[in-house]
Each structure stands twice: as C-alpha cells, then as structure tokens.
C-alpha positions in Angstrom: 132.2 57.2 42.1 129.0 55.4 41.2 125.5 55.7 42.5 122.8 53.7 43.6 119.9 53.4 40.9 117.3 53.5 43.7 118.3 56.1 46.1 121.1 57.9 44.4 123.5 57.7 47.3 127.2 57.5 46.5 128.7 53.9 46.6 132.4 52.9 46.6 133.8 50.3 44.3 130.5 49.5 42.8 129.4 49.8 39.1 127.1 52.4 38.2 123.4 51.5 38.0 123.7 48.9 40.9 121.9 49.2 44.1 123.6 49.8 47.2 123.6 47.4 50.3 121.1 49.7 52.4 118.6 49.4 49.5 119.1 45.9 49.1 118.6 45.4 52.6 115.2 47.4 52.8 113.9 45.4 49.7 114.8 42.1 51.5 113.0 43.0 54.8 110.0 44.4 52.8 109.9 41.1 51.3 109.8 39.5 54.5 107.2 41.9 56.0 109.5 43.3 58.4 109.7 46.7 56.8 106.7 48.6 55.5 107.8 52.5 54.8 105.7 53.1 51.5 107.4 56.3 51.1 111.1 54.9 50.9 112.5 54.8 47.4 113.6 51.1 47.8 110.0 49.9 48.8 108.7 52.1 45.8 111.1 50.4 43.6 110.3 46.8 44.9 106.7 47.5 44.4 107.1 48.5 41.0 109.4 45.9 39.8 108.3 43.1 41.7 104.5 43.3 42.2 103.4 45.5 39.2 105.0 43.6 36.4 103.0 41.0 35.1 104.3 37.4 35.7 105.8 35.5 32.5 104.4 32.1 31.7 106.9 29.5 32.8 106.9 27.4 29.5 110.3 26.1 30.2 108.9 24.1 33.0 106.5 22.2 30.7 109.5 21.3 28.6 111.4 19.9 31.6 108.4 17.6 32.2 108.5 16.4 28.6 112.2 15.8 28.7 111.9 13.8 31.8 109.1 11.9 30.4 111.0 10.9 27.3 114.2 10.0 29.3 112.0 7.7 31.6 110.4 5.6 28.5 113.9 3.8 27.8 114.4 3.2 31.6 110.9 1.5 31.9 111.3 -0.3 28.7 114.8 -1.6 29.9 113.5 -2.6 33.3 110.7 -4.5 31.6 113.2 -6.5 29.3 115.3 -7.4 32.2 112.0 -8.5 33.9 111.0 -10.8 31.1 114.4 -11.9 30.7 114.7 -13.2 34.1 111.0 -15.0 33.8 112.2 -16.8 30.8 115.5 -17.7 32.3 
C-alpha cells in the first residue's frame, strides 16, 4: 500500500509519494479561500510549496513574443506586396 506524502495516510492503487484525494481537495479549497485550518498538514504543505518558493522568471514568454514577431514579418511583407501589386495592376 502506498502512503500520501502529506498526511501519511494509506492509499489504495496509487504510487508511493503521491498525494491522496483528501489532501488535494484541502489544497484546492485552501487555494480558493474556502479552507483555512493552519494546523492541517495539507495547508502547511501548500504554503511551503506554493507560497514560500521564489517565482522563477518566465523567460520562455519573451521567446514566444520574439518568435511571433518574426513570424509576422513575412505576413506583413506579403500583404504589402499584394497591396502594391493591386495598385500597379
């Protein structure tokens, strides 16, 4: 039998080191401000894992903007070429 990595309760048909359904529900409700028991192991884990870890910079978002801009250049040039061709013809 596997155990929950937060509350150490036994779980059926789960891998060891996963989180039980009750702890997941408590974390979700805590995240939606519907559960606020500060002594609960799930809330302690959520605060430690979700609030105290520093946010990593989202460097990939900048790359997506650059890639999108590079993909837009040929479309703009094509549209300009079609417009010029329509004016000449």
